[in-house]
DRENDO-1510 file (C-alpha; in Angstrom, 1 decimal, always signed):
<recs>
REC; n; res; u; v; w
REC; 1; UNK; +0.0; +0.0; +0.0 .
REC; 2; UNK; +0.9; +3.6; -0.2 .
REC; 3; UNK; +2.9; +4.9; +2.7 .
REC; 4; UNK; +1.9; +8.3; +4.2 .
REC; 5; UNK; +4.5; +10.7; +5.3 .
REC; 6; UNK; +4.6; +11.1; +9.1 .
REC; 7; UNK; +3.1; +14.2; +10.5 .
REC; 8; UNK; +5.8; +16.4; +12.1 .
REC; 9; UNK; +5.4; +16.5; +15.9 .
REC; 10; UNK; +5.4; +19.7; +17.8 .
REC; 11; UNK; +8.6; +20.9; +19.5 .
REC; 12; UNK; +7.8; +20.2; +23.2 .
REC; 13; UNK; +6.4; +16.7; +22.5 .
REC; 14; UNK; +7.9; +13.8; +24.6 .
REC; 15; UNK; +10.4; +11.4; +23.1 .
REC; 16; UNK; +8.9; +8.5; +21.0 .
REC; 17; UNK; +8.9; +5.0; +22.3 .
REC; 18; UNK; +11.8; +2.8; +21.2 .
REC; 19; UNK; +11.4; -0.4; +19.3 .
REC; 20; UNK; +12.3; -2.4; +22.4 .
REC; 21; UNK; +9.6; -0.7; +24.4 .
REC; 22; UNK; +6.9; -1.2; +21.8 .
REC; 23; UNK; +7.8; -4.9; +21.5 .
REC; 24; UNK; +7.6; -5.2; +25.3 .
REC; 25; UNK; +4.1; -3.6; +25.3 .
REC; 26; UNK; +2.9; -5.9; +22.6 .
REC; 27; UNK; +4.3; -8.9; +24.4 .
REC; 28; UNK; +2.5; -7.9; +27.6 .
REC; 29; UNK; -0.8; -7.4; +25.7 .
REC; 30; UNK; -0.5; -10.7; +24.0 .
REC; 31; UNK; +0.2; -12.5; +27.3 .
REC; 32; UNK; -2.8; -10.9; +28.9 .
REC; 33; UNK; -5.1; -12.0; +26.1 .
REC; 34; UNK; -3.7; -15.5; +26.1 .
REC; 35; UNK; -4.3; -15.8; +29.9 .
REC; 36; UNK; -7.9; -14.6; +29.5 .
REC; 37; UNK; -8.6; -17.1; +26.8 .
REC; 38; UNK; -6.9; -19.9; +28.8 .
REC; 39; UNK; -9.2; -19.2; +31.8 .
REC; 40; UNK; -12.3; -19.4; +29.6 .
REC; 41; UNK; -11.4; -22.8; +28.3 .
REC; 42; UNK; -12.2; -25.6; +30.7 .
REC; 43; UNK; -9.4; -27.9; +29.4 .
REC; 44; UNK; -6.7; -25.2; +29.8 .
REC; 45; UNK; -7.8; -24.3; +33.4 .
REC; 46; UNK; -6.2; -27.4; +34.9 .
REC; 47; UNK; -2.9; -26.8; +33.1 .
REC; 48; UNK; -2.7; -23.1; +34.2 .
REC; 49; UNK; -0.8; -22.6; +37.5 .
REC; 50; UNK; -2.3; -20.3; +40.2 .
REC; 51; UNK; +0.5; -17.7; +39.7 .
REC; 52; UNK; -0.8; -17.0; +36.2 .
REC; 53; UNK; -3.7; -15.0; +37.6 .
REC; 54; UNK; -1.4; -12.1; +38.3 .
REC; 55; UNK; -2.0; -9.0; +36.3 .
REC; 56; UNK; +0.7; -7.8; +33.8 .
REC; 57; UNK; +0.9; -4.5; +35.7 .
REC; 58; UNK; +2.4; -6.3; +38.7 .
REC; 59; UNK; +5.1; -8.0; +36.5 .
REC; 60; UNK; +8.4; -6.1; +36.2 .
REC; 61; UNK; +9.4; -5.2; +32.7 .
REC; 62; UNK; +12.7; -7.1; +33.0 .
REC; 63; UNK; +10.7; -10.3; +33.8 .
REC; 64; UNK; +7.9; -10.0; +31.3 .
REC; 65; UNK; +9.0; -13.0; +29.3 .
REC; 66; UNK; +9.3; -15.3; +32.3 .
REC; 67; UNK; +5.6; -16.2; +32.6 .
REC; 68; UNK; +5.5; -17.3; +29.0 .
REC; 69; UNK; +7.9; -20.1; +29.8 .
REC; 70; UNK; +6.3; -21.1; +33.1 .
REC; 71; UNK; +2.7; -21.2; +31.8 .
REC; 72; UNK; +2.8; -22.1; +28.1 .
REC; 73; UNK; -0.6; -22.0; +26.5 .
REC; 74; UNK; -1.4; -24.7; +23.8 .
REC; 75; UNK; -0.6; -22.3; +21.0 .
REC; 76; UNK; +2.8; -21.2; +22.4 .
REC; 77; UNK; +4.9; -24.3; +21.4 .
REC; 78; UNK; +3.9; -23.7; +17.7 .
REC; 79; UNK; +5.9; -20.5; +17.6 .
REC; 80; UNK; +9.1; -21.9; +19.0 .
REC; 81; UNK; +10.2; -23.9; +15.8 .
REC; 82; UNK; +9.6; -20.8; +13.7 .
REC; 83; UNK; +12.1; -18.8; +15.9 .
REC; 84; UNK; +14.9; -21.2; +14.9 .
REC; 85; UNK; +14.2; -21.0; +11.1 .
REC; 86; UNK; +15.3; -17.4; +10.8 .
REC; 87; UNK; +14.1; -13.8; +11.0 .
REC; 88; UNK; +11.4; -14.1; +8.3 .
REC; 89; UNK; +9.9; -17.3; +9.9 .
REC; 90; UNK; +9.9; -15.5; +13.2 .
REC; 91; UNK; +8.1; -12.6; +11.7 .
REC; 92; UNK; +5.5; -14.9; +10.2 .
REC; 93; UNK; +5.0; -16.7; +13.5 .
REC; 94; UNK; +4.4; -13.4; +15.3 .
REC; 95; UNK; +1.9; -12.4; +12.6 .
REC; 96; UNK; +0.0; -15.6; +13.2 .
REC; 97; UNK; +0.0; -15.0; +16.9 .
REC; 98; UNK; -1.3; -11.5; +16.4 .
REC; 99; UNK; -4.1; -12.8; +14.2 .
REC; 100; UNK; -5.1; -15.4; +16.8 .
REC; 101; UNK; -5.0; -12.8; +19.6 .
REC; 102; UNK; -7.2; -10.5; +17.6 .
REC; 103; UNK; -10.2; -12.8; +17.9 .
REC; 104; UNK; -10.9; -12.2; +21.6 .
REC; 105; UNK; -10.4; -8.5; +21.1 .
REC; 106; UNK; -13.9; -8.2; +19.5 .
REC; 107; UNK; -15.5; -8.7; +22.9 .
REC; 108; UNK; -17.0; -5.5; +24.4 .
REC; 109; UNK; -14.6; -5.6; +27.4 .
REC; 110; UNK; -11.3; -4.1; +26.2 .
REC; 111; UNK; -8.3; -5.6; +28.2 .
REC; 112; UNK; -5.2; -3.5; +28.5 .
REC; 113; UNK; -1.8; -4.1; +30.0 .
REC; 114; UNK; -2.9; -2.4; +33.3 .
REC; 115; UNK; -6.2; -4.1; +33.9 .
REC; 116; UNK; -6.6; -5.1; +37.6 .
REC; 117; UNK; -8.8; -8.1; +37.9 .
REC; 118; UNK; -10.4; -9.3; +41.1 .
REC; 119; UNK; -8.7; -12.4; +42.3 .
REC; 120; UNK; -9.1; -14.3; +45.7 .
REC; 121; UNK; -6.0; -12.7; +47.1 .
REC; 122; UNK; -7.2; -9.2; +46.1 .
REC; 123; UNK; -10.7; -9.5; +47.5 .
REC; 124; UNK; -10.8; -7.6; +50.8 .
REC; 125; UNK; -12.4; -9.6; +53.7 .
REC; 126; UNK; -15.4; -8.1; +55.5 .
REC; 127; UNK; -14.8; -5.7; +58.2 .
REC; 128; UNK; -16.3; -7.9; +60.9 .
REC; 129; UNK; -14.3; -10.9; +59.9 .
REC; 130; UNK; -11.1; -8.9; +59.7 .
REC; 131; UNK; -11.6; -7.6; +63.2 .
REC; 132; UNK; -12.3; -11.1; +64.5 .
REC; 133; UNK; -9.2; -12.4; +62.8 .
REC; 134; UNK; -7.1; -9.6; +64.3 .
REC; 135; UNK; -8.6; -10.3; +67.8 .
REC; 136; UNK; -8.0; -14.0; +67.5 .
REC; 137; UNK; -4.3; -13.4; +66.4 .
REC; 138; UNK; -3.8; -11.1; +69.4 .
REC; 139; UNK; -5.3; -13.5; +71.9 .
REC; 140; UNK; -3.3; -16.4; +70.5 .
REC; 141; UNK; +0.0; -14.4; +70.8 .
REC; 142; UNK; -0.7; -12.9; +74.3 .
REC; 143; UNK; -3.5; -14.9; +76.0 .
REC; 144; UNK; -3.0; -13.1; +79.3 .
REC; 145; UNK; -3.2; -9.5; +78.0 .
REC; 146; UNK; -6.5; -7.7; +77.7 .
REC; 147; UNK; -7.0; -4.4; +75.8 .
REC; 148; UNK; -8.1; -1.8; +78.4 .
REC; 149; UNK; -11.1; +0.3; +77.5 .
REC; 150; UNK; -9.4; +3.7; +78.1 .
REC; 151; UNK; -11.0; +7.0; +77.3 .
REC; 152; UNK; -9.4; +9.9; +75.4 .
REC; 153; UNK; -6.1; +11.2; +76.8 .
REC; 154; UNK; -6.6; +14.5; +78.4 .
REC; 155; UNK; -3.6; +16.8; +79.1 .
REC; 156; UNK; -3.4; +19.5; +81.8 .
REC; 157; UNK; -4.8; +22.2; +79.5 .
REC; 158; UNK; -8.3; +21.2; +80.4 .
REC; 159; UNK; -7.7; +21.4; +84.1 .
REC; 160; UNK; -6.1; +24.8; +83.8 .
REC; 161; UNK; -8.9; +26.0; +81.6 .
REC; 162; UNK; -11.5; +24.9; +84.2 .
REC; 163; UNK; -9.4; +26.5; +87.0 .
REC; 164; UNK; -9.2; +29.8; +85.2 .
REC; 165; UNK; -12.9; +29.8; +84.4 .
REC; 166; UNK; -13.8; +29.4; +88.1 .
REC; 167; UNK; -11.3; +31.9; +89.6 .
REC; 168; UNK; -11.3; +34.6; +86.9 .
REC; 169; UNK; -14.1; +36.6; +88.5 .
REC; 170; UNK; -12.7; +36.8; +92.1 .
REC; 171; UNK; -9.3; +37.6; +90.8 .
REC; 172; UNK; -10.7; +40.4; +88.5 .
REC; 173; UNK; -12.7; +41.9; +91.4 .
REC; 174; UNK; -9.6; +42.0; +93.6 .
REC; 175; UNK; -7.6; +43.7; +90.8 .
REC; 176; UNK; -10.3; +46.3; +90.2 .
REC; 177; UNK; -10.6; +47.1; +93.9 .
REC; 178; UNK; -6.8; +47.7; +94.1 .
REC; 179; UNK; -6.0; +49.4; +90.7 .
REC; 180; UNK; -9.4; +50.8; +89.8 .
REC; 181; UNK; -8.3; +54.4; +90.4 .
REC; 182; UNK; -5.0; +53.8; +88.6 .
REC; 183; UNK; -5.9; +52.0; +85.4 .
REC; 184; UNK; -8.8; +53.0; +83.1 .
REC; 185; UNK; -11.6; +50.5; +82.6 .
REC; 186; UNK; -10.3; +49.8; +79.1 .
REC; 187; UNK; -7.0; +48.8; +80.7 .
REC; 188; UNK; -8.5; +45.6; +82.3 .
REC; 189; UNK; -8.1; +43.2; +79.4 .
REC; 190; UNK; -10.5; +40.4; +78.9 .
REC; 191; UNK; -7.8; +38.3; +77.1 .
REC; 192; UNK; -4.1; +38.3; +77.2 .
REC; 193; UNK; -3.8; +38.6; +73.4 .
REC; 194; UNK; -5.2; +42.2; +73.6 .
REC; 195; UNK; -2.5; +43.5; +75.9 .
REC; 196; UNK; -1.0; +45.8; +73.2 .
REC; 197; UNK; -4.2; +47.2; +71.9 .
REC; 198; UNK; -5.2; +50.8; +72.6 .
REC; 199; UNK; -3.0; +53.1; +74.7 .
REC; 200; UNK; +0.6; +52.1; +75.6 .
REC; 201; UNK; +0.1; +52.7; +79.3 .
REC; 202; UNK; -0.4; +50.2; +82.1 .
REC; 203; UNK; -2.7; +47.2; +81.6 .
REC; 204; UNK; -4.1; +44.4; +83.7 .
REC; 205; UNK; -4.2; +40.9; +82.4 .
REC; 206; UNK; -5.7; +37.8; +84.1 .
REC; 207; UNK; -4.5; +34.3; +83.6 .
REC; 208; UNK; -2.6; +31.4; +85.0 .
REC; 209; UNK; +1.1; +31.7; +86.0 .
REC; 210; UNK; +3.6; +29.4; +84.5 .
REC; 211; UNK; +7.2; +29.1; +85.7 .
REC; 212; UNK; +10.0; +27.4; +83.7 .
REC; 213; UNK; +12.2; +25.3; +86.0 .
REC; 214; UNK; +15.5; +24.8; +84.2 .
REC; 215; UNK; +16.9; +22.8; +87.2 .
REC; 216; UNK; +14.1; +20.3; +87.0 .
REC; 217; UNK; +15.1; +17.0; +85.4 .
REC; 218; UNK; +13.2; +15.7; +82.4 .
REC; 219; UNK; +10.8; +13.1; +83.8 .
REC; 220; UNK; +10.5; +11.3; +80.3 .
REC; 221; UNK; +14.2; +10.9; +80.2 .
REC; 222; UNK; +14.3; +9.5; +83.8 .
REC; 223; UNK; +11.7; +6.9; +82.9 .
REC; 224; UNK; +13.5; +6.0; +79.7 .
REC; 225; UNK; +16.8; +5.4; +81.5 .
REC; 226; UNK; +15.2; +3.8; +84.5 .
REC; 227; UNK; +13.5; +1.0; +82.5 .
REC; 228; UNK; +11.1; +0.2; +85.4 .
REC; 229; UNK; +13.9; -1.5; +87.4 .
REC; 230; UNK; +13.8; +0.7; +90.6 .
REC; 231; UNK; +11.8; +3.6; +92.0 .
REC; 232; UNK; +12.6; +7.0; +90.6 .
REC; 233; UNK; +13.6; +9.3; +93.4 .
REC; 234; UNK; +14.1; +12.9; +92.5 .
REC; 235; UNK; +15.9; +14.0; +95.7 .
REC; 236; UNK; +14.5; +15.0; +99.1 .
REC; 237; UNK; +11.0; +16.5; +98.5 .
REC; 238; UNK; +11.3; +18.6; +101.6 .
REC; 239; UNK; +14.3; +20.6; +100.4 .
REC; 240; UNK; +13.1; +24.2; +99.8 .
REC; 241; UNK; +14.2; +25.7; +96.5 .
REC; 242; UNK; +15.7; +22.5; +95.2 .
REC; 243; UNK; +14.1; +23.0; +91.7 .
REC; 244; UNK; +14.8; +26.7; +91.4 .
REC; 245; UNK; +17.6; +28.5; +89.6 .
REC; 246; UNK; +18.6; +32.0; +88.4 .
REC; 247; UNK; +17.6; +31.1; +84.8 .
REC; 248; UNK; +13.9; +30.6; +85.6 .
REC; 249; UNK; +11.3; +32.6; +83.7 .
REC; 250; UNK; +7.7; +33.6; +84.6 .
REC; 251; UNK; +4.8; +33.6; +82.1 .
REC; 252; UNK; +1.0; +34.3; +82.3 .
REC; 253; UNK; -1.3; +32.5; +79.9 .
REC; 254; UNK; -4.9; +31.9; +79.0 .
REC; 255; UNK; -6.7; +30.3; +76.0 .
REC; 256; UNK; -5.5; +33.0; +73.7 .
REC; 257; UNK; -1.7; +33.1; +74.2 .
REC; 258; UNK; +1.2; +33.0; +76.6 .
REC; 259; UNK; +3.0; +36.2; +77.7 .
REC; 260; UNK; +6.3; +36.5; +79.4 .
REC; 261; UNK; +6.6; +38.7; +82.4 .
REC; 262; UNK; +9.7; +40.8; +82.9 .
REC; 263; UNK; +9.4; +40.7; +86.7 .
REC; 264; UNK; +12.0; +41.2; +89.4 .
REC; 265; UNK; +13.9; +38.1; +90.6 .
REC; 266; UNK; +12.1; +38.2; +93.9 .
REC; 267; UNK; +8.7; +37.8; +92.2 .
REC; 268; UNK; +10.0; +34.9; +90.0 .
REC; 269; UNK; +11.4; +33.1; +93.1 .
REC; 270; UNK; +8.3; +33.5; +95.3 .
REC; 271; UNK; +5.6; +32.6; +92.7 .
REC; 272; UNK; +4.9; +29.2; +91.2 .
REC; 273; UNK; +3.0; +27.5; +88.3 .
REC; 274; UNK; -0.8; +27.1; +88.6 .
REC; 275; UNK; -1.8; +30.2; +90.4 .
REC; 276; UNK; -4.6; +32.3; +88.8 .
REC; 277; UNK; -3.4; +35.9; +89.1 .
REC; 278; UNK; -4.0; +39.4; +87.8 .
REC; 279; UNK; -0.8; +41.2; +86.7 .
REC; 280; UNK; -0.3; +44.9; +86.4 .
REC; 281; UNK; +2.4; +45.9; +83.8 .
REC; 282; UNK; +3.5; +47.8; +80.8 .
REC; 283; UNK; +3.9; +46.3; +77.3 .
REC; 284; UNK; +7.4; +46.3; +76.0 .
REC; 285; UNK; +8.8; +46.5; +72.5 .
REC; 286; UNK; +10.0; +42.9; +72.5 .
REC; 287; UNK; +6.6; +41.4; +73.2 .
REC; 288; UNK; +6.7; +41.1; +77.0 .
REC; 289; UNK; +5.0; +42.7; +80.0 .
REC; 290; UNK; +7.2; +44.6; +82.4 .
REC; 291; UNK; +6.2; +44.1; +86.0 .
REC; 292; UNK; +7.9; +46.4; +88.5 .
REC; 293; UNK; +7.1; +44.8; +91.9 .
REC; 294; UNK; +6.0; +41.6; +93.5 .
REC; 295; UNK; +2.9; +43.5; +94.7 .
REC; 296; UNK; +1.8; +44.0; +91.1 .
REC; 297; UNK; +0.7; +40.4; +91.0 .
REC; 298; UNK; -2.5; +39.8; +93.0 .
REC; 299; UNK; -4.5; +36.6; +93.6 .
REC; 300; UNK; -8.2; +36.0; +94.3 .
REC; 301; UNK; -10.3; +37.8; +96.8 .
REC; 302; UNK; -11.0; +35.6; +99.8 .
REC; 303; UNK; -14.6; +35.3; +100.7 .
REC; 304; UNK; -15.6; +36.2; +104.3 .
REC; 305; UNK; -15.7; +33.2; +106.6 .
REC; 306; UNK; -19.1; +31.9; +107.7 .
REC; 307; UNK; -20.1; +32.6; +111.3 .
REC; 308; UNK; -19.5; +29.8; +113.7 .
REC; 309; UNK; -22.4; +28.6; +115.8 .
REC; 310; UNK; -22.0; +28.0; +119.5 .
REC; 311; UNK; -21.1; +24.4; +120.1 .
REC; 312; UNK; -20.1; +22.3; +123.1 .
REC; 313; UNK; -16.5; +22.6; +124.1 .
REC; 314; UNK; -14.1; +20.2; +122.5 .
REC; 315; UNK; -11.0; +19.8; +120.4 .
REC; 316; UNK; -10.1; +18.8; +116.9 .
REC; 317; UNK; -6.7; +17.1; +117.1 .
REC; 318; UNK; -4.5; +17.0; +114.0 .
REC; 319; UNK; -1.4; +14.7; +114.1 .
REC; 320; UNK; +0.9; +13.0; +111.6 .
REC; 321; UNK; +3.8; +10.6; +111.5 .
REC; 322; UNK; +2.5; +8.0; +114.0 .
REC; 323; UNK; +4.1; +5.1; +112.2 .
REC; 324; UNK; +7.0; +3.4; +114.0 .
REC; 325; UNK; +10.4; +4.7; +113.1 .
REC; 326; UNK; +13.0; +2.5; +111.5 .
REC; 327; UNK; +15.7; +3.7; +113.8 .
REC; 328; UNK; +15.7; +1.6; +117.0 .
REC; 329; UNK; +17.3; +4.4; +119.0 .
REC; 330; UNK; +14.0; +6.4; +118.8 .
REC; 331; UNK; +11.7; +3.5; +119.5 .
REC; 332; UNK; +11.4; +4.2; +123.2 .
REC; 333; UNK; +10.6; +7.9; +122.7 .
REC; 334; UNK; +8.0; +7.0; +120.0 .
REC; 335; UNK; +6.3; +4.6; +122.4 .
REC; 336; UNK; +6.1; +7.3; +125.1 .
REC; 337; UNK; +4.6; +9.8; +122.7 .
REC; 338; UNK; +1.9; +7.4; +121.6 .
REC; 339; UNK; +0.9; +6.6; +125.1 .
REC; 340; UNK; +0.6; +10.3; +126.0 .
REC; 341; UNK; -1.6; +10.8; +122.8 .
REC; 342; UNK; -3.8; +7.9; +123.7 .
REC; 343; UNK; -4.3; +9.2; +127.3 .
REC; 344; UNK; -5.0; +12.7; +126.0 .
REC; 345; UNK; -7.7; +11.4; +123.6 .
REC; 346; UNK; -9.3; +9.4; +126.4 .
REC; 347; UNK; -9.3; +12.1; +129.1 .
REC; 348; UNK; -9.9; +15.4; +127.2 .
REC; 349; UNK; -12.9; +16.4; +125.1 .
REC; 350; UNK; -11.4; +15.5; +121.7 .
REC; 351; UNK; -14.3; +15.4; +119.2 .
REC; 352; UNK; -12.2; +14.1; +116.4 .
REC; 353; UNK; -8.6; +13.0; +115.7 .
REC; 354; UNK; -7.4; +13.4; +112.1 .
REC; 355; UNK; -4.1; +11.6; +111.2 .
REC; 356; UNK; -2.6; +13.6; +108.3 .
REC; 357; UNK; -0.3; +11.1; +106.7 .
REC; 358; UNK; +2.4; +8.8; +108.0 .
REC; 359; UNK; -0.1; +6.4; +109.5 .
REC; 360; UNK; +1.8; +3.2; +108.6 .
REC; 361; UNK; +5.0; +4.3; +106.8 .
REC; 362; UNK; +7.3; +7.3; +107.3 .
REC; 363; UNK; +10.2; +6.3; +105.0 .
REC; 364; UNK; +9.6; +5.1; +101.4 .
REC; 365; UNK; +13.2; +4.3; +100.7 .
REC; 366; UNK; +13.5; +1.3; +103.0 .
REC; 367; UNK; +11.7; -2.0; +102.9 .
REC; 368; UNK; +7.9; -2.4; +103.6 .
REC; 369; UNK; +6.9; -2.3; +107.3 .
REC; 370; UNK; +6.7; -5.8; +108.8 .
REC; 371; UNK; +3.4; -7.4; +109.8 .
REC; 372; UNK; +4.2; -6.8; +113.5 .
REC; 373; UNK; +4.5; -3.0; +112.9 .
REC; 374; UNK; +1.2; -2.9; +111.0 .
REC; 375; UNK; -0.6; -5.0; +113.7 .
REC; 376; UNK; +0.8; -2.7; +116.4 .
REC; 377; UNK; -0.4; +0.4; +114.6 .
REC; 378; UNK; -3.8; -1.2; +114.2 .
REC; 379; UNK; -4.0; -1.9; +117.9 .
REC; 380; UNK; -3.1; +1.7; +118.7 .
REC; 381; UNK; -5.8; +3.1; +116.4 .
REC; 382; UNK; -8.3; +0.7; +118.0 .
REC; 383; UNK; -7.5; +2.2; +121.4 .
REC; 384; UNK; -8.0; +5.7; +120.1 .
REC; 385; UNK; -11.2; +4.8; +118.3 .
REC; 386; UNK; -12.7; +3.5; +121.5 .
REC; 387; UNK; -12.7; +7.1; +122.9 .
REC; 388; UNK; -13.3; +9.4; +119.9 .
REC; 389; UNK; -13.6; +9.5; +116.1 .
REC; 390; UNK; -10.4; +8.7; +114.3 .
REC; 391; UNK; -10.0; +9.6; +110.6 .
REC; 392; UNK; -6.8; +8.4; +109.0 .
REC; 393; UNK; -5.5; +10.0; +105.8 .
REC; 394; UNK; -2.7; +8.5; +103.6 .
REC; 395; UNK; +0.6; +10.3; +103.2 .
REC; 396; UNK; +3.4; +10.2; +100.7 .
REC; 397; UNK; +4.8; +6.9; +101.9 .
REC; 398; UNK; +1.7; +5.1; +103.0 .
REC; 399; UNK; +0.4; +2.1; +101.0 .
REC; 400; UNK; -1.8; +3.7; +98.4 .
REC; 401; UNK; -1.5; +5.5; +95.1 .
REC; 402; UNK; +1.2; +8.2; +95.0 .
REC; 403; UNK; -0.4; +11.0; +93.1 .
REC; 404; UNK; -3.1; +13.2; +94.4 .
REC; 405; UNK; -6.0; +12.6; +95.1 .
REC; 406; UNK; -4.9; +9.6; +97.1 .
REC; 407; UNK; -7.4; +6.8; +97.7 .
REC; 408; UNK; -8.2; +5.6; +101.3 .
REC; 409; UNK; -5.9; +2.9; +102.6 .
REC; 410; UNK; -7.4; -0.6; +102.4 .
REC; 411; UNK; -9.6; -1.5; +105.4 .
REC; 412; UNK; -7.9; -4.8; +105.8 .
REC; 413; UNK; -4.9; -3.0; +107.3 .
REC; 414; UNK; -7.1; -1.8; +110.2 .
REC; 415; UNK; -9.2; -4.8; +111.2 .
REC; 416; UNK; -9.2; -4.1; +115.0 .
REC; 417; UNK; -9.7; -0.4; +114.6 .
REC; 418; UNK; -12.8; -0.9; +112.6 .
REC; 419; UNK; -14.3; -3.2; +115.1 .
REC; 420; UNK; -13.6; -0.8; +118.1 .
REC; 421; UNK; -15.7; +2.2; +118.9 .
REC; 422; UNK; -18.8; +1.4; +117.0 .
REC; 423; UNK; -17.7; +2.8; +113.7 .
REC; 424; UNK; -15.6; +5.6; +115.0 .
REC; 425; UNK; -12.7; +4.7; +112.8 .
REC; 426; UNK; -12.6; +5.7; +109.2 .
REC; 427; UNK; -9.9; +5.4; +106.5 .
REC; 428; UNK; -10.4; +8.6; +104.4 .
REC; 429; UNK; -8.9; +10.1; +101.2 .
REC; 430; UNK; -6.2; +12.7; +100.7 .
REC; 431; UNK; -7.3; +15.6; +100.4 .
REC; 432; UNK; -9.8; +15.3; +103.1 .
REC; 433; UNK; -13.0; +17.2; +103.8 .
REC; 434; UNK; -15.5; +16.7; +106.6 .
REC; 435; UNK; -17.7; +18.4; +109.1 .
REC; 436; UNK; -17.5; +18.0; +112.9 .
REC; 437; UNK; -20.7; +16.6; +114.2 .
REC; 438; UNK; -22.7; +18.9; +116.4 .
REC; 439; UNK; -21.0; +22.1; +115.2 .
REC; 440; UNK; -20.7; +24.3; +112.0 .
REC; 441; UNK; -17.0; +23.6; +111.7 .
REC; 442; UNK; -15.9; +22.3; +108.3 .
REC; 443; UNK; -12.5; +20.8; +107.8 .
REC; 444; UNK; -10.6; +20.8; +104.5 .
REC; 445; UNK; -6.9; +19.8; +104.2 .
REC; 446; UNK; -4.3; +17.4; +102.9 .
REC; 447; UNK; -1.3; +15.5; +104.2 .
REC; 448; UNK; +1.3; +18.1; +103.1 .
REC; 449; UNK; +2.5; +17.0; +99.7 .
REC; 450; UNK; +1.3; +20.2; +97.9 .
REC; 451; UNK; +3.2; +22.3; +100.5 .
REC; 452; UNK; +6.4; +20.3; +100.0 .
REC; 453; UNK; +6.1; +20.6; +96.2 .
REC; 454; UNK; +5.4; +24.4; +96.5 .
REC; 455; UNK; +8.5; +24.8; +98.7 .
REC; 456; UNK; +10.7; +23.0; +96.1 .
REC; 457; UNK; +9.7; +25.4; +93.3 .
REC; 458; UNK; +10.0; +28.6; +95.3 .
REC; 459; UNK; +12.5; +30.4; +97.4 .
REC; 460; UNK; +12.2; +32.4; +100.6 .
REC; 461; UNK; +9.1; +30.8; +101.9 .
REC; 462; UNK; +8.4; +28.8; +105.0 .
REC; 463; UNK; +5.7; +26.0; +105.2 .
REC; 464; UNK; +3.2; +28.5; +106.8 .
REC; 465; UNK; +3.9; +31.0; +104.0 .
REC; 466; UNK; +3.2; +28.2; +101.4 .
REC; 467; UNK; -0.1; +27.4; +103.2 .
REC; 468; UNK; -1.0; +31.1; +103.1 .
REC; 469; UNK; -0.2; +31.3; +99.4 .
REC; 470; UNK; -2.6; +28.4; +98.7 .
REC; 471; UNK; -5.3; +30.1; +100.8 .
REC; 472; UNK; -4.9; +33.4; +99.0 .
REC; 473; UNK; -4.8; +31.5; +95.6 .
REC; 474; UNK; -8.0; +29.6; +96.6 .
REC; 475; UNK; -6.5; +26.3; +95.6 .
REC; 476; UNK; -5.3; +23.3; +97.7 .
REC; 477; UNK; -2.6; +22.2; +95.2 .
REC; 478; UNK; -1.7; +24.9; +92.7 .
REC; 479; UNK; +1.3; +23.1; +91.3 .
REC; 480; UNK; -0.6; +19.9; +90.7 .
</recs>
């Protein structure tokens, strides 16, 4: 026939396929057609191996001729003698193969080299069956492990948000009563992110204080290096200022942003993380708030105490550290002190005795207390419960959970005390809240861990100063 001149391609057209690439495409197409025809024939189905069901797209180009040798259709051996006769005979054999392969092409379904057919290994299993298979595999591997039904992980941001929402109003009222005649009403910002809006004078922002402690060790690194072999002890918790350094910085934050406070070193040392405060300061050019004095940071306004009703005379006794000491040298003095306490409770009008920690253990570094020591403490509490109400709170070293709030100690530790006094003995939680029967007195307190932690992150404070700071901040454990 007459040959037509090729149409010139545009300049940016991609390079044409080489002869080897075209031949490879034709071979792949021919193999796909032959496999389809072999599946349709009942006699060829038994001779075709399972691996022939793979699609040509999954076969690498360098291995495209390998399946033709492994799974030879009935028409394939006829072309092999023609390949030995010469190039012309090979061309004629390829022409016959193309003619035979053209017959199935008349079907409506056009099969190309990238056709992905559904095979048993490609069919996804149902979701329910897949989940059951995974569960069965997990149970077979670890039969003694059960998947806990845990809720969503909640970080401290939710706790701080709730704390700020509850204490924002009393803190704002205290700030307005102190600086109302000094700062304009527009100067009391509702959000920290607006501290630079308006005039460049003094402003008042309300938020939660955050203090960076550069001397504090990374707890994640401690757990990674510890590998759950021993207890992690971060030093003596009662050492004041053990986590403070001169490189600490103070911030105030709310839901909108975090703002650094350029405060004097005294203010940074005496304040801690978690306090809801109002801060008076001047915005600076470097994006901070300059605070001149410690008195420019105020906490919540304390509500007036309720009036106390007249009640019968009596005492509320608060003690701690009644557990037996590990040092034998102090055993005699400890026994004398306990006998005096038991006689005082029996003779005086003690309405309630509250043990604020240290009921069974006073030192967590040593071994667990022996059974004799626990039985002796149980007998002592039974003697006290015979004369008055005894409420026992757990401490830092007592046998219960370590973090606050601490659950009550197990009642099996106080068998005799529960039987004595007709229910006067109670194992309570930490923190503890209760009302004295027959009076309007309400008691709220803890075993001292928040005070110890507050002393570690501040300087220049005594335990009573730390308690007063918690009272002014209207929070039992601001650093928790």
